[in-house]
N, C-alpha and C positions, 0 to 999 in steps of 0.2 A: 513607292513605285513597285508595282507587282504585275501579276497576270491574273485575270479573272475569266471564268467561263460560267455559263448557265444554260439550263434546259428547262423550259416551261411547257408542260404538256397539258393539252385541253382534255385529255381522257383520264387525267389523274394518275398517270403511271410514268413519271420521269425516272429514267434508268441511271442510277449513280455511276454505273460502270462506264457509260458514255462520257460522263463528266470527267472521270479519271483519265480516260483516253485523251480527252481534249486538254486537260491540265498538263499531261505529260509532254505535249508539244510545246508548252510554254515554260519549261523549266529554266531556260536561260533568263527569263524575266524574273524568276523568283527561286534562286538556289538555296535559300535559307530555311524555308519551311513550306509545308503544303497542308491542305485540308479540304474536306468535302462535307457538305451539308445536304441531306435529302429528306424530303417530307412530301409524300404523295405526288402532287403535281409539279413540284419544283426540285431541282438538284443544282447546287452551286459548288463550283470548284475554285481553288485559290492556290497561287504560288507566291511566296513572300520574298521580297528583297527588303531586309531590315534596315530602315533608315532612322525611324523614330521609335523609342522604347524597344530596345533590342531583346527584351525578355519575352517569354511565351505569352504574357498578358496582351501583347499586340497581335497575336496570331489571328488568322481568319480561316473560315467564315466566323464572324463574331455574332454572338447572340445577345439580345437584351436580357436584363435580369429576370424579367417575367416570362421569357421564352417566346414572346410574341413576334419579335423581328429577328431576321437573320440577314447579315450584310456581307457582301464581298465588294472590295473597293480598291481601285488602282489609282494612284496619284498622291497628291498632298493637299491638305487644307492648311494653307500657310498661316492663317489667322486663328489656328486652333486654340492657342493659349488664351486669346481674348474671348473666344466663344465658350471655352470651358469655364472661365471665370464668370461669365454671364449665366451659364447654366447652373453653376454651383449656387449662385445667389437665388436661383429659382428652385433649389432643393435637390438637384441632381447630384448623385454620388458617383465617383469614378474609381476604378481599380487599376487603370493603366495611365501612363503619362504621354501617350501618343495621340495622333489625330483621328484614328479610326473610331475609337470609342466616342470621341466628341461628335463625329458625324452621325453615329448611331443615335446618340441622345438628342442631337439637333433635330433629326427626323422624327423621333418619338415625341418631341415637344412641339414642333412647328409644322410637321408634315411637309408637303411639297413647298411650302413657303420658306423652308430652310435654305433653299437654293440661292435666294437673293442675298443671304447673309454670308455666303461662302466666298472667300478669296483664295483661289487655288486652281489646280488642274486636276480633273477627276473624270472617272467613269465608274459608276457603281450600280449594283443591283441590290434591292432590299425586298425580301419576302415577308409578307404580313400573314402570319398563321391564322389570325382571327377572321380575315376576309378571303384568304386564299389568293390574293392579288400579288403581282410582282411590279414594283416601281423601279425605274431606272433613270439615269441622267448622265449627260456628258457636259463638260465645262463649257464656258461661254464661247471659246474660240476653237475648241476641238484639239487642245494640246494633247490630251490623252485619248487614245482610240477606243472605239467600241463598234463591233460589227454584228450584224443580225442576219439570220437565215431562217426562212420558214420552210419546214419540212413536214408535210402531211399534217398531223395533229400537234406538232411541236414547233416551238420557236427556239432557236439556238442563239446564244450570245457569246462573244469572245473578244479578248483584247487584240488578237491577231487572227488573220484569215486561216492560217495553218491549223489552228485549233478546231475550227469548224470542219475543215477538210479531213481532220483526223478522227472526227466523231463517228464515222461509218454511216452517217445519215446524209451526207452531201452527195448529190448525184449530178452536179453540173460540171462545167468545164470552162475554158477560156471565154470571156466576154469579147467577142470579135469586134464589136463596135468600139470598145475602148482600145483594143489592140490597134485597130485601124487609125484611131485618133492619135495614138502615140507615135505612129509612123508618119502620118501626113502632117502633123503639127507638133511643135515642141510641147512636151508633156506638161511643162510648167506654165504653158499658156492655155491649156485646156481647162475649161471651167469645172469646178468640183460639183458634180451633180448627185453625189451620193453613191453612184455606181462604182464598182471595182473592176479589176481585171478578171474576176470570176463571176460567171452568170449566176444571178440569184442572191449573191452575197452583197449586202449594202452596208454603208456606214450609217450609224445613228447620227443625225445632224448635230453639229455643234450648237451649243446654247439651247438644247431641247431636253425634254423629259417625256416619259411615257409610262403607261400603266396597262398591264394585261390582267384580265379577270377570268375567273373560272367558267363564266357563262359564254366565253368566246369573244366577248367584246374587248375593245382596246381603244386607247386614245393616245395621241401624240400632240405636244404643244411646245411652243417657244416660250421660255421663261425670261429671256433677255434679248434685247435688240438695240442696235445703235439708233433706231427710230425713237426710242423711249428715254433718251438721256435727259436728266433733269437740267434745268437752267443752272449755269455755273457763273460765279463771279470771278472774272479774270482781270486782275489788276497788274500783276507782274509775272508774265508768262515764264521767263527763265527761272525765277525763284520758286514759283509754284511747281513747275515741272521738276526742278531739282529735288524739292522736298518729297514729291511723290516717288521719284525714281530712287532716291536713297532709301525710302521706306520699303519699296518693292524689293530692293537688293537685301535689305536687312531681314525681311521676312523669309526670303529664300535661302538665307544662310542658317536657318534653324535646322539642326541636324545632330544626331548622335554618332555620326561617322564623318570622316574627313570630307571637306568641301574644296573643290578646285575651280578653275576657270579655263574655258577654251579661248585662247588669246591669238588675235592677229594684230597687225599694226594699225587697224582701223579704229574709228571713233567709238563704235558700240562696245566692243569687248574691252577697250582701254578704259572707257567710262565705268564699266562694271568692276574691273579689277581695282580701279582707284577708289571707288566707293566701298568695296569689300575691305580694302586695307584700312580705310578710315573707320569702318565699323568694327573691325577686329581690334584696332587700337583702343577703341572706347569700351570694349567688352572685357571685363575683369576676368571672365572665365577662360579666355584664350591664353595659351602659353606664350609669353612674349618672345620666347626663343624660336618659335615656329614661324614660317612664312607661307604665303599663299602659293599653292602649287599651280603652275600655268602650263598648258599644253598647246603646242603650236606646230604649224607646218609652213615651210617656205621652200620655194624652188629657186635655183639661181636666176631664172628668167624674170621672176617677180619678187625681188628681194625687198622685204619690209624690215630687215634687220635694224636699220638706224632708228626707226620708230619704236620697235619692240625693246631695243636696248635702253632707250630713254625711259620707257615705261617701267622696265625692271629696276632701273636706278632709282626711280621715284618711289616705287612701291616696295622694293626689297623682295619681290616675288622670285621664286625659283622656277626656271624655265626647263621644260622637257620637250625638246624638238622631236617631231615625228620623222623617222627615217623611211623614205618611200623606195621600194623596189618595184618598178612598174611591171616586170614580168611576174613577180609573186602576186601582185594585186590582180593581174589578168588571170593567173591560174586559180585564184580564189574567187573569181567572179560568180561562179555558181553558188558557192557558200554564202557570199554576200547577198545574192538575190533570194536565197532560201530564207534568210532572216528578214529581208524586206517584204517578201510575199509577192510584190509587184515590181515592174520596172521603174526606174527613176528617170530624171530628166537629163543628166549629164554626168560625165566622169568625176567631176569634183565632189559629187555626193558621196563617193567612196572614201574621200579623204576624211570625212567626219567619222566613218567607221574605224579608221586607223587612229584617230585622235582619242576616241573612247577606249579603244584597245589599250593604248599607252596609259591612259588614266587608270584603268583597271589593274594593269601590271604594276603600277606604283601605289596601289592601295587606296585610291581615291574613288569613292562610291557615289559622289554627287558632283556634278559639273555645271556651273553657270555659263550660259552663252547668250549671244546677242540676237538670236533668231526673233524675227518679228519687227525689229526696229525699222527696216526699210519700208515695210508696208504701213506702218503706223505713222511715221513722221517723214515720209517721202525721201527715201534713200536712193531710188533708181533714177538714172539720168532722164528716162522717158517722161518723168513727171514734170520736168521744166516746161514742156510743150503745153501741158494742161494748165499750168500756172500762168503762162503768158496769154493763153486764150481767155482765161478768167479776167486778166487785166484789160485786154482789148474789149471784151464784151461789156465790161463795166465802164468803158469810156476813159480809162486811165492811160491815155496814149503816151504822155510824157514819161510816166512811171514805167510803162512797158519798154520804151526805148532805152531808158537807163538800165533796166534789168537785163535786157538782151545785150547791151553794150558791155556791161560788167561781166556777164557770163562769157561772151565771145572773147574778151581779152584774156581771161584766165584759162579758158579751155581751147584756145586757138581755133575758133570758128569764125566764119564770115557773118558780120552783123546783118547785112542786107539780105543774105540768104535766109537766115533765121526769121527775120521780120516778114519776108514774103511768104514763107511757109506758114507762119502764124496767121497771116491775113487770109490765105487760101483756106486753111482749116476753119477759121472763124466764119467766113462767108458760106462755106459748105454746110456748116452746122445751122446757120441761120436759115438757109434755104430749106433744109430738111424739117424745120420747125413749123412751116406753114403749108397750106394746101397747094397754093400756086407754085411755090418753090419745089414741093415734092413732085408735082406734075411735070415741071420743067426738067428736073433732074432725072425723072424716070426714063426719058429718052436717051440718057447717057449712062445707063447702068454699067458698072464695071463688068468686064467679061468674067465668066466663071474661071476659077483657078485652073491652070493647066494641070493635067495629070502628071504626077512625078514619075519620070522614066525609070526610077529605081523599083517601082512597085507595080504589081499586076492590077488590072481594072477592078478586081474583086475587093481590093483594099479600099478604093474610093466608094464602092457600093456599101461596104460595111460601115464606113464613117457616117454617111448620111448627112443631114444638116448639121452645120457647126454652130457654135455659140454666137450670140450677138455680143458686141462689145458694149462697154458702159457708155454713158452719154458724154464723156469727155471732160466734165468738170473735175477739178483736182480731188475734192472730197469723195465724189462718186468713184473716181478711178482708184483712190486709196481703199475705199470700202470694197470694191470689186477684188482688189488684190488681197485684202484681209479675209474676205468671206468665200471667194470663189477660186481665184487663181492669181498668183502661184502659192500663197502661204499655206493652204491646206496640204499641198503636196510636200512642202518643205517641213511642215510639222510631222508628217508621217515619216519622212526620212530621218529626222532628228530622233524621233521616238525609237524606231527600229535600230538605228545605229547605236544608240546608247544602251538599249536593253539587250542587244546582242552580246554585250559584255557585262551585263548586270550592273550598269551604271545609270543613275538617275540624272536626266537633263532638266535643268530649271531655267526658265526664261523670264527675266525681270521685265523686259519690254512688253510682255503679254499680261502684265497686271491689269485687271479690268479698269482700275481707277485711272491708271496712266493712259490707257487707250481712250477712255471716255474723255479725259481732259484734252488729249491731242485732237480728237475729232470735233472739239468745240473751239479750237484755235483758228484764227484767220489764216488763209493760205500763206501770207507773207511771213508767218512764224515757222513755216515748214521749209519754204524755199525763198531765198533772197540773194539777188546778185548771182555770184558763181556758186553759192553754198546750198547744199542740201541739208536736211535735218537741222535747220537753223536754230530752233529752240534748244536742241540738245547741245549744240556748239556754245550757245550763250550760257546755258545752265552749267556747263562744265568749265567755264572760264576760271582759271586759277586752280582747278582740281586735277587736270590732266596735262601732260606735256603740250606746250603751245604748238609744237610742230605737228602733233597729231590733230589737235583741235582745228587747225587751219589748213590741213592738207585737203586739196580739192578732189583728188582722185580716189577711186574706190577699188579695192582688190578682194578682200575676204581671204579665201584659201585658193588662189588660182593655181591651175595645174597645166604643165606644158604637154598636154596629151596629144596635140597636133604633131609635135616632134616625135613623141613616142610611137605614134602610128606610122611615121615615116621610117623609124629605125627599129627599136627593140620589139615593137608589137606588129611590125609589118608581116612577118611570117605567120604568127598566130591568126591574124585576120584573114590572110590568104587561105590558110588551112580551113578556117570556119566557112568561108565562102565556097570552098571546093567540096565541102562535105555533102554526102548524099541527103542528109536530113534537111540541110538548108535548101538544096536544089529542089527537093520534092515537096517543100512546105507549101508552095503555091502562092507565096506572098511577094517574092522578089524577082526582079529582072537581074539576075546575077551578073550577066555580061555588062550591063550598064553600070552596076556598082563597081565592078572590077576596073572598068575603063576610067571612071572618075577617081578611083583609089590610086591608080597609077599617076594621074594628074596631080593628086594630092602629094604623092611621094616626090614628084618632080617640082613641087612648089608652085604649080600653075593655078590651083584652086585650093580652097580650104573646106573640106567636107567632114571635119572632125565630129561635129555633133550628130550628123546623119550616120556616120560610120558607127559611132557608139550606140545609137538607137537600134540599128540593125543587129549589131553584135550582142548587145545585152538582151534584146527581145528573143533572139534565136537561142541564147543560153537559157533564158527563162522558160521558153517553150520546151526545151529539151529536158528540163527537170522532171523527175518522175512525179506525176500528178497524184498518185495514189499512195505509194509507199513513201510518205514524207520522211526524209532522212534524219529523224530525231536522233537515232542512235549514232549515226556516222558523222553528223554535222554538229548538233548541239553539244555532243560530248567533247568537241574540240575547243569549246569556250574556256 
């Protein structure tokens, strides 16, 4: 896990000083070493966080033995041991024990075809001195970031937006369309379009690769897609899922530095720590006197203590609880947003920042977490509606009634109401599928959403057309969640939170083999009766505490921010709304916000998420957009 930057100039004059400036902005991502490579049209910069092969042999930029290729690489190739063995049988010789040299040799051997062999998370750039071309790629799901900006005759790349802004070549400012979307809609429901909060700076798409050439031509392509999954033989879904999951965890435990886990009382992280404990017990290289280090947050309002205690008893892990001071978190909001580069969806996103801070303070440089499980195996409650529609459209009415009845009894819902809602949704979808139905429903178009009284009309103009939803099928909804929203946002937050403290986040549920398998399972293996993530629950039978395996509710790291806004954060919010900067911004109807804020304080309404959106956006807009606080902020890490 590191930070990479690059400049590719079409006029053959890439300035290495620009790369040095860009790299300096990323020193929190790589405090252990740095390096620059420059050759005519290209300059590459690197900041290293040493995880594998802690010696200088693992430093970057890394050159091939013949000097043809130069590589900068952020991430991990988890199957590097197996790939190295394969390459050695083909005659390749290695001088390091890490994954970077394996990636370099893999590209030298197989070219762009090496991508399909990699199991990992990555963003990398490879310069070919013989052709003058620059090749780059991002992992299948975009776990590792890579941003791109075209400036005149040069193209800039970086792991974080702040590095591009620090280059001296960026001339843009806020992307007001994205700003408007973040205000008018929940940011975690806004589709990932590749745009960022900065005009002209885009994300390299997940699962893609590209090549830039000296003649000015370029090409971008997708090397992996859920559309191209091979046929799978599925005979015992829980057993096959468990085998894949255990191997995904095992690979992500490969490290030359301490590895811990982010733990809640939920199914995902409990499964990870239980498999980690089993793998450690089987590994002769692990000191039997050591235990897994776990990091967690709990608030009195959302106590998961009983579940966590049972997990600790079973695994022998050592727990480090995060102590939260809401006023300190509020005072550090600007610092948090500097690391993030862009606004986030809600206050709980800041909790992850504190979890990784605590891990770093305890000497843990790698943390496994359960990010991605909800989108891969159907963890959100909203997916039940998609599952029920699938049953109804397939004519499985009796099964539908049993499923709704089981869900309603456990989750305290009315069965008849759930059934009527499913029928309405199904009829509406069927009408929209044929020409006559579309003509009939066209006379009853839903009215345009009313303007939000908190914001000025200019915000609605900036938003423009919003995204279309997916088609409502469960697998389509899961795919939308995985590829568009909300997972891309959550992956960005996870990466910035971890790297702010020079800690590497690893996500077993994002192993592409596990994702591929999950998307070939029938819907009833993801949702069944009252249970979400059904295949994981069955796979973990006998492996995790039964109370966790069968708990129907979902928490994660919930935060009582609504109460904080009524109490300890009431005055800071009022001060922000009263500031001249906020009033003169031209985005807000401050009087309407303050009126609803008072109702929130009195318990009449709950506007927690809206309040946070305004507060964090105003804080983000107030950050100095040119003099990035590298010296004053990153030095505090």
